[in-house]
C-alpha positions in Angstrom: 23.2 -17.4 1.5 21.6 -20.8 2.1 21.4 -20.0 5.8 19.6 -16.7 5.0 16.8 -18.5 3.1 16.5 -21.2 5.7 16.2 -18.6 8.5 13.7 -16.6 6.4 11.6 -19.6 5.8 11.6 -20.5 9.5 10.7 -16.9 10.5 7.8 -16.7 8.1 6.5 -20.1 9.2 6.6 -19.0 12.8 4.9 -15.6 12.3 2.2 -15.3 9.6 1.7 -11.6 10.3 4.6 -10.9 7.9 2.5 -12.2 5.0 -0.6 -10.6 6.2 1.1 -7.2 6.5 2.0 -7.2 2.8 -1.4 -8.7 1.7 -3.3 -6.0 3.6 -1.1 -3.3 2.2 -1.8 -4.4 -1.4 -5.5 -4.8 -0.6 -5.7 -1.2 0.9 -3.8 0.1 -2.2 -6.4 -1.5 -4.5 -9.2 0.0 -2.4 -7.6 3.4 -2.7 -7.3 2.9 -6.5 -11.0 2.0 -6.8 -12.0 5.0 -4.6 -9.9 7.2 -6.8 -11.7 6.1 -9.9 -15.1 6.5 -8.3 -14.1 10.0 -7.0 -12.8 11.1 -10.4 -16.0 9.9 -12.1 -18.2 11.7 -9.7 -16.1 14.9 -10.0 -16.2 14.6 -13.8 -20.0 14.4 -13.8 -20.4 17.3 -11.4 -17.7 19.5 -13.1 -18.8 19.4 -16.8 -16.1 22.1 -17.6 -15.6 23.1 -21.1 -12.0 24.0 -20.4 -9.8 20.9 -20.5 -7.0 22.7 -18.6 -9.2 23.2 -15.5 -10.3 19.5 -15.6 -6.8 18.4 -16.1 -5.6 20.4 -13.0 -8.4 19.2 -10.8 -7.8 15.5 -11.8 -4.0 15.9 -11.3 -4.5 17.1 -7.7 -6.9 14.3 -6.9 -4.6 11.7 -8.4 -1.7 13.1 -6.5 -3.5 12.9 -3.2 -4.5 9.3 -3.8 -1.0 8.5 -5.0 0.5 9.9 -1.7 -2.1 7.9 0.3 -1.1 4.6 -1.5 2.6 5.2 -0.9 1.9 6.0 2.7 -0.2 2.9 3.3 2.4 0.7 1.6 5.2 2.2 3.6 3.2 1.6 6.8 2.5 -2.0 6.0 6.2 -2.6 5.0 7.3 -1.1 8.3 4.9 -3.4 10.1 6.2 -6.4 8.2 9.8 -5.5 9.0 8.9 -5.1 12.7 7.2 -8.5 12.8 10.2 -10.0 11.0 12.7 -8.5 13.4 10.7 -9.4 16.5 10.3 -13.0 15.3 14.0 -13.2 14.5 14.8 -12.1 18.1 12.3 -14.6 19.6 13.9 -17.5 17.6 17.4 -16.3 18.5 18.6 -16.1 14.9 
């Protein structure tokens, strides 16, 4: 177990893209969250529906799409991070 952490530290010190992949993933997810809030506010202002069931369904669909986008982005950046980790591990011969 000790060897794992020493190797992990060495790999991350060698390739900073591993950190950047996770940081960018989190930043993009936050941007999607802000975009979702702005989108829902603009839809709410334009909708002005008296029926709460209609509003609820519209907001559910919007939230679902942004949720899928956030999951997709995070998965993409995790795959990128794993790729960078594996390529650095190969270069170092660990």
